[in-house]
C-alpha positions in Angstrom: 47.2 102.8 109.0 45.0 105.9 109.4 41.3 105.6 108.7 41.7 107.3 105.3 44.0 104.5 104.2 41.4 101.9 105.1 38.8 103.8 103.2 40.9 103.9 100.1 42.1 100.3 100.3 38.5 99.1 100.6 36.3 101.3 98.4 38.5 102.0 95.4 38.6 100.1 92.1 41.4 97.6 92.4 43.5 99.1 89.6 43.9 102.4 91.6 44.0 101.0 95.1 47.8 100.8 95.7 48.5 104.1 94.1 46.0 106.0 96.2 47.0 104.3 99.5 50.6 105.4 98.8 49.4 108.9 98.1 47.3 109.2 101.3 50.0 107.9 103.5 52.8 110.1 102.1 52.4 113.8 103.2 54.1 115.1 100.0 51.7 113.1 97.7 48.6 113.6 99.9 48.0 117.1 98.5 47.8 115.7 95.0 45.2 113.2 96.1 43.2 115.9 97.9 43.1 118.0 94.7 41.5 115.0 92.9 38.7 114.6 95.3 36.2 117.0 93.8 36.0 114.9 90.6 37.0 111.6 92.1 36.2 108.7 89.7 38.1 105.8 91.3 35.4 104.6 93.7 34.1 101.1 93.1 30.4 101.5 92.3 29.6 98.1 93.8 29.9 99.7 97.2 27.6 102.7 96.5 24.5 103.0 98.5 22.4 105.7 96.8 20.8 108.3 99.0 17.0 108.6 98.6 16.2 111.8 96.7 14.4 113.3 99.7 17.2 112.3 102.1 19.9 114.7 101.1 20.2 116.8 104.3 22.8 116.3 107.0 20.5 115.1 109.7 18.9 112.6 107.3 22.2 111.3 106.1 23.4 111.0 109.7 20.3 109.0 110.5 21.0 106.6 107.6 24.6 106.2 108.6 23.7 105.7 112.2 21.2 102.9 111.3 24.1 101.2 109.4 26.2 101.3 112.6 28.1 104.6 112.3 29.5 105.8 115.7 29.0 109.4 116.9 32.3 110.6 115.3 34.0 110.3 111.9 37.4 110.8 110.4 37.6 113.4 107.6 39.7 113.3 104.4 38.9 116.4 102.4 40.2 118.9 99.9 39.0 121.5 102.4 42.1 122.2 104.5 40.0 123.3 107.5 38.4 119.9 107.7 41.1 117.5 106.4 42.6 115.3 109.1 40.0 116.0 111.8 37.8 113.7 113.7 34.4 115.4 114.4 30.9 114.4 115.5 29.2 112.9 112.5 26.3 115.4 112.3 28.7 118.3 112.7 30.9 116.9 109.9 27.9 116.4 107.6 26.7 120.0 108.2 30.2 121.2 107.2 30.3 118.9 104.1 26.9 118.5 102.6 26.3 121.0 99.8 29.8 122.5 100.2 31.0 121.2 96.8 34.3 120.1 98.2 35.6 116.6 97.6 35.3 114.9 101.0 35.3 111.4 102.6 33.8 110.9 106.1 35.1 107.6 107.4 32.6 106.2 109.9 33.8 102.6 110.2 37.2 102.3 108.6 36.9 100.0 105.5 33.2 99.3 106.1 31.1 102.5 106.2 31.8 106.0 104.8 30.2 108.9 103.1 31.6 110.6 100.0 30.7 114.0 98.6 32.2 115.4 95.4 31.8 118.7 93.7 28.6 117.8 91.6 25.2 117.4 93.3 25.0 113.8 92.1 28.3 112.9 93.7 26.9 112.0 97.1 27.3 108.4 98.2 27.2 106.2 101.2 29.9 103.6 100.8 29.3 100.3 102.5 31.1 97.0 102.5 29.4 94.1 104.2 32.2 91.5 103.8 
């Protein structure tokens, strides 16, 4: 299972979980999933960690993720074909993603810690599971 599959399996509302895990693992269906990311509404809000209003820049988000245990690199699932499927240093990935208005997940710890950014300014979330 690739990190994106863990992300979907752990952070989605249960009614959508199986469908999206199938989509992310099937190359033919993956493109459809990536097109949905800008306005993605299937995240389970119980795992949202809101970002403080003054902590919306890549270095600040990286610091928060690092304090929560994020390693130096992350796995990217993105509608941006130049980023999707890559593993990059966390700060570099955040610099590419934050404010880019592209639906993107950065998986820091598969199934436990991630960052999501959608198309709208308010669609920026740290996703964290502690169980």
